[in-house]
Backbone as CSV, one residue per row, in Angstrom:
resi,resn,N_x,N_y,N_z,CA_x,CA_y,CA_z,C_x,C_y,C_z
1,MET,118.718,38.882,-29.978,117.326,38.913,-29.555,116.816,37.485,-29.401
2,GLU,116.092,37.222,-28.331,115.608,35.890,-28.013,114.267,35.646,-28.713
3,THR,114.145,34.501,-29.354,112.883,34.182,-30.013,111.909,33.609,-29.007
4,SER,110.642,33.611,-29.366,109.613,33.088,-28.481,109.846,31.608,-28.193
5,THR,110.170,30.833,-29.216,110.416,29.407,-29.027,111.612,29.193,-28.110
6,HIS,112.674,29.969,-28.310,113.846,29.854,-27.454,113.481,30.213,-26.017
7,HIS,112.688,31.264,-25.858,112.278,31.687,-24.522,111.499,30.576,-23.822
8,HIS,110.540,29.955,-24.537,109.767,28.862,-23.944,110.695,27.730,-23.520
9,GLY,111.643,27.381,-24.367,112.567,26.288,-24.065,113.427,26.580,-22.863
10,SER,113.980,27.780,-22.788,114.837,28.107,-21.655,114.021,28.216,-20.372
11,GLN,112.802,28.710,-20.456,111.942,28.800,-19.278,111.602,27.418,-18.754
12,SER,111.241,26.489,-19.655,110.885,25.145,-19.189,112.104,24.437,-18.594
13,ARG,113.309,24.686,-19.134,114.518,24.082,-18.560,114.760,24.594,-17.142
14,LYS,114.496,25.860,-16.904,114.675,26.431,-15.571,113.676,25.847,-14.576
15,GLN,112.519,25.447,-15.070,111.479,24.933,-14.185,111.616,23.435,-13.904
16,LEU,112.426,22.725,-14.679,112.558,21.274,-14.511,112.838,20.864,-13.063
17,PRO,113.831,21.464,-12.389,114.100,21.031,-11.016,112.964,21.365,-10.043
18,LEU,112.177,22.387,-10.363,111.068,22.761,-9.482,109.896,21.790,-9.611
19,PHE,109.592,21.396,-10.843,108.439,20.527,-11.090,108.778,19.043,-10.930
20,GLY,110.061,18.703,-11.018,110.491,17.307,-10.940,109.926,16.534,-9.768
21,PRO,110.007,17.050,-8.541,109.483,16.292,-7.396,107.984,15.989,-7.492
22,TYR,107.245,16.796,-8.219,105.805,16.589,-8.366,105.474,15.576,-9.463
23,CYS,106.421,15.358,-10.372,106.126,14.574,-11.568,107.018,13.352,-11.758
24,ALA,108.094,13.229,-11.005,109.098,12.188,-11.239,108.544,10.775,-11.137
25,ALA,107.583,10.540,-10.264,107.062,9.186,-10.083,105.802,8.918,-10.913
26,ALA,105.377,9.901,-11.687,104.142,9.764,-12.467,104.346,8.876,-13.684
27,PRO,103.271,8.196,-14.120,103.372,7.443,-15.377,103.761,8.387,-16.508
28,GLY,104.650,7.960,-17.352,105.090,8.798,-18.467,106.197,9.762,-18.105
29,SER,106.797,9.604,-16.916,107.806,10.569,-16.469,109.024,10.621,-17.391
30,SER,109.203,9.612,-18.235,110.309,9.665,-19.194,110.084,10.766,-20.235
31,HIS,108.869,11.291,-20.303,108.532,12.367,-21.240,108.457,13.723,-20.529
32,PHE,109.064,13.800,-19.355,108.969,15.002,-18.520,109.428,16.264,-19.256
33,ARG,110.564,16.210,-19.935,111.065,17.397,-20.648,110.101,17.835,-21.743
34,ASP,109.549,16.876,-22.474,108.585,17.214,-23.520,107.328,17.843,-22.920
35,ALA,106.867,17.287,-21.803,105.673,17.822,-21.144,105.922,19.244,-20.646
36,MET,107.113,19.505,-20.105,107.431,20.859,-19.631,107.517,21.843,-20.793
37,ALA,108.059,21.405,-21.919,108.117,22.275,-23.104,106.701,22.593,-23.579
38,MET,105.835,21.592,-23.588,104.444,21.796,-23.985,103.751,22.732,-22.995
39,PHE,104.012,22.531,-21.705,103.429,23.376,-20.660,103.794,24.841,-20.890
40,SER,105.036,25.105,-21.227,105.477,26.493,-21.408,104.829,27.154,-22.623
41,ARG,104.358,26.352,-23.597,103.672,26.919,-24.775,102.262,27.395,-24.449
42,GLY,101.638,26.795,-23.442,100.346,27.282,-22.989,99.135,26.881,-23.813
43,GLN,99.270,25.904,-24.689,98.104,25.492,-25.460,98.284,24.109,-26.060
44,LEU,97.153,23.463,-26.275,97.126,22.154,-26.919,95.831,22.065,-27.714
45,THR,95.947,21.661,-28.953,94.780,21.412,-29.791,94.733,19.920,-30.044
46,GLY,93.555,19.347,-29.909,93.446,17.913,-30.092,92.030,17.484,-30.390
47,ALA,91.779,16.199,-30.180,90.451,15.636,-30.408,90.188,14.560,-29.373
48,ARG,88.997,14.587,-28.824,88.577,13.592,-27.841,87.908,12.446,-28.585
49,GLN,88.459,11.258,-28.400,87.875,10.076,-29.028,86.626,9.681,-28.253
50,ILE,85.527,9.561,-28.945,84.263,9.161,-28.340,83.949,7.741,-28.813
51,GLN,83.609,6.875,-27.867,83.298,5.492,-28.220,82.142,5.457,-29.221
52,ASP,82.345,4.742,-30.305,81.341,4.591,-31.366,80.909,5.924,-31.969
53,GLY,81.781,6.905,-31.984,81.422,8.205,-32.550,82.617,8.891,-33.164
54,GLU,82.358,10.014,-33.771,83.412,10.827,-34.366,84.188,11.552,-33.265
55,PRO,85.487,11.757,-33.467,86.264,12.536,-32.492,85.727,13.972,-32.396
56,ILE,85.817,14.549,-31.225,85.359,15.917,-31.000,86.581,16.803,-30.784
57,ALA,86.746,17.788,-31.657,87.904,18.689,-31.593,87.795,19.611,-30.376
58,PHE,88.949,19.883,-29.780,88.998,20.805,-28.645,90.293,21.585,-28.685
59,SER,90.306,22.685,-27.972,91.567,23.389,-27.728,91.597,23.744,-26.243
60,LEU,92.750,23.527,-25.663,92.967,23.818,-24.254,94.081,24.851,-24.179
61,ARG,93.808,25.927,-23.490,94.813,26.981,-23.278,94.957,27.180,-21.773
62,TRP,96.170,27.536,-21.368,96.421,27.771,-19.950,97.496,28.838,-19.815
63,GLN,97.519,29.444,-18.643,98.547,30.435,-18.306,99.532,29.721,-17.389
64,PRO,100.698,29.329,-17.910,101.643,28.543,-17.105,102.105,29.294,-15.857
65,GLY,102.046,28.608,-14.736,102.576,29.173,-13.500,104.083,28.997,-13.453
66,GLN,104.742,29.809,-12.682,106.192,29.720,-12.532,106.601,28.603,-11.584
67,LEU,105.787,28.376,-10.568,106.066,27.364,-9.556,105.006,26.265,-9.633
68,PRO,105.334,25.062,-9.187,104.400,23.932,-9.322,103.029,24.145,-8.685
69,THR,102.980,24.845,-7.556,101.688,25.027,-6.890,100.989,26.331,-7.262
70,ASP,101.583,27.115,-8.162,100.916,28.331,-8.638,99.616,27.962,-9.335
71,PRO,98.566,28.754,-9.151,97.329,28.499,-9.883,97.580,28.618,-11.391
72,CYS,96.970,27.726,-12.133,97.108,27.700,-13.587,95.713,27.833,-14.186
73,PRO,95.314,29.053,-14.553,93.998,29.244,-15.165,93.956,28.581,-16.544
74,CYS,92.904,27.806,-16.794,92.759,27.055,-18.038,91.433,27.386,-18.710
75,THR,91.411,27.290,-20.014,90.186,27.445,-20.786,90.120,26.320,-21.803
76,LEU,89.068,25.541,-21.724,88.824,24.458,-22.665,87.682,24.871,-23.580
77,THR,87.927,24.822,-24.887,86.910,25.135,-25.874,86.629,23.870,-26.666
78,ILE,85.356,23.488,-26.715,84.936,22.351,-27.523,84.542,22.945,-28.874
79,ASP,85.393,22.728,-29.875,85.278,23.462,-31.129,83.960,23.291,-31.886
80,PRO,83.407,22.078,-32.015,82.204,21.986,-32.831,80.926,22.454,-32.127
81,ILE,81.011,22.815,-30.847,79.818,23.210,-30.102,79.915,24.704,-29.771
82,PRO,79.102,25.541,-30.427,79.153,26.985,-30.157,78.918,27.290,-28.681
83,GLY,79.778,28.099,-28.118,79.641,28.514,-26.724,80.118,27.509,-25.694
84,ALA,80.620,26.362,-26.128,81.102,25.354,-25.176,82.517,25.721,-24.745
85,CYS,82.583,26.479,-23.687,83.863,26.976,-23.184,83.853,26.815,-21.669
86,TYR,84.841,26.117,-21.144,84.938,25.845,-19.723,86.189,26.516,-19.177
87,ARG,86.021,27.262,-18.096,87.158,27.906,-17.442,87.320,27.287,-16.054
88,PHE,88.560,26.984,-15.726,88.853,26.383,-14.431,90.307,26.672,-14.099
89,SER,90.682,26.407,-12.869,92.057,26.613,-12.433,92.484,25.409,-11.596
90,VAL,93.703,24.960,-11.839,94.306,23.856,-11.085,95.748,24.253,-10.777
91,PRO,96.407,23.566,-9.843,97.834,23.847,-9.638,98.610,23.542,-10.922
92,SER,99.627,24.302,-11.181,100.418,24.148,-12.413,100.951,22.731,-12.594
93,TYR,101.380,22.096,-11.503,101.919,20.737,-11.653,100.874,19.765,-12.180
94,GLN,99.568,20.024,-11.899,98.516,19.138,-12.394,98.447,19.172,-13.924
95,VAL,98.616,20.343,-14.490,98.624,20.453,-15.953,99.808,19.668,-16.511
96,VAL,100.961,19.779,-15.875,102.139,19.035,-16.336,101.883,17.525,-16.247
97,LEU,101.239,17.065,-15.182,100.916,15.634,-15.073,100.004,15.192,-16.220
98,TRP,99.015,16.001,-16.562,98.148,15.661,-17.706,98.953,15.622,-18.995
99,LEU,99.859,16.597,-19.147,100.656,16.646,-20.382,101.632,15.472,-20.472
100,LEU,102.091,14.964,-19.333,102.915,13.744,-19.351,102.140,12.608,-20.015
101,GLU,100.875,12.489,-19.685,100.032,11.453,-20.281,99.833,11.691,-21.775
102,VAL,99.666,12.948,-22.156,99.522,13.286,-23.580,100.791,12.869,-24.332
103,CYS,101.949,13.218,-23.787,103.226,12.866,-24.430,103.416,11.355,-24.489
104,ARG,103.041,10.665,-23.418,103.160,9.208,-23.398,102.261,8.577,-24.452
105,SER,101.063,9.092,-24.591,100.127,8.580,-25.591,100.645,8.840,-27.001
106,ARG,101.197,10.026,-27.221,101.757,10.358,-28.543,102.917,9.443,-28.895
107,ALA,103.679,9.013,-27.903,104.818,8.124,-28.155,104.343,6.772,-28.688
108,HIS,103.120,6.391,-28.333,102.548,5.136,-28.834,102.031,5.276,-30.269
109,HIS,101.908,6.518,-30.745,101.437,6.798,-32.107,102.432,7.751,-32.771
110,PRO,103.665,7.316,-33.004,104.718,8.211,-33.471,104.499,8.792,-34.860
111,ASN,103.661,8.193,-35.666,103.441,8.704,-37.020,102.350,9.758,-37.072
112,GLY,101.865,10.192,-35.927,100.841,11.219,-35.896,99.497,10.737,-36.388
113,GLU,99.268,9.422,-36.303,98.026,8.873,-36.827,96.820,9.176,-35.943
114,GLN,97.068,9.673,-34.744,95.975,9.998,-33.838,96.204,11.392,-33.261
115,ALA,95.137,12.221,-33.240,95.248,13.564,-32.678,95.477,13.464,-31.175
116,ALA,96.125,14.464,-30.618,96.364,14.509,-29.177,95.039,14.518,-28.432
117,ASP,95.009,13.827,-27.322,93.831,13.817,-26.458,94.313,13.943,-25.024
118,MET,93.539,14.606,-24.219,93.857,14.700,-22.805,93.520,13.355,-22.161
119,PRO,94.183,13.006,-21.056,93.923,11.717,-20.408,92.519,11.663,-19.798
120,GLN,92.062,10.463,-19.564,90.731,10.253,-18.982,90.578,10.993,-17.653
121,ALA,91.634,11.050,-16.837,91.566,11.750,-15.545,91.212,13.223,-15.719
122,PHE,91.692,13.841,-16.798,91.370,15.244,-17.085,89.872,15.392,-17.303
123,TRP,89.324,14.565,-18.199,87.905,14.666,-18.542,87.032,14.333,-17.331
124,THR,87.425,13.348,-16.564,86.661,12.968,-15.377,86.644,14.120,-14.364
125,GLN,87.799,14.700,-14.107,87.898,15.802,-13.149,87.113,17.010,-13.634
126,LEU,87.206,17.325,-14.901,86.547,18.496,-15.458,85.025,18.384,-15.339
127,PHE,84.488,17.246,-15.721,83.033,17.130,-15.783,82.402,16.594,-14.508
128,SER,83.216,16.293,-13.491,82.626,15.872,-12.218,82.719,16.979,-11.172
129,ALA,83.327,18.079,-11.559,83.491,19.197,-10.612,82.198,20.001,-10.473
């Protein structure tokens, strides 16, 4: 019987050649396998660092698409703010590009001293739409 973790891993390995052309030249592409594994899990919990303020906890969930251009429905919940829930959809490869940045940032903080945060491009796109 296949475990959920094993299933996610084998699914992301199957998708590597499909998503590669969309992500190979992106910053952080050396973390492509990690980003694809994270993508297949469908969620990320982290904290947004605010200049001169306390970090704001968030959780981002998405429904991973099978192909890079498949729509990827996402839900962002800002944990300390009741009712702060944003729903949006982007192509699946866009989520992987954001996760490449998350993985690259985590590599700079290997001891886990900083919570995961989505890249600035994510926040800019989300709140300027």
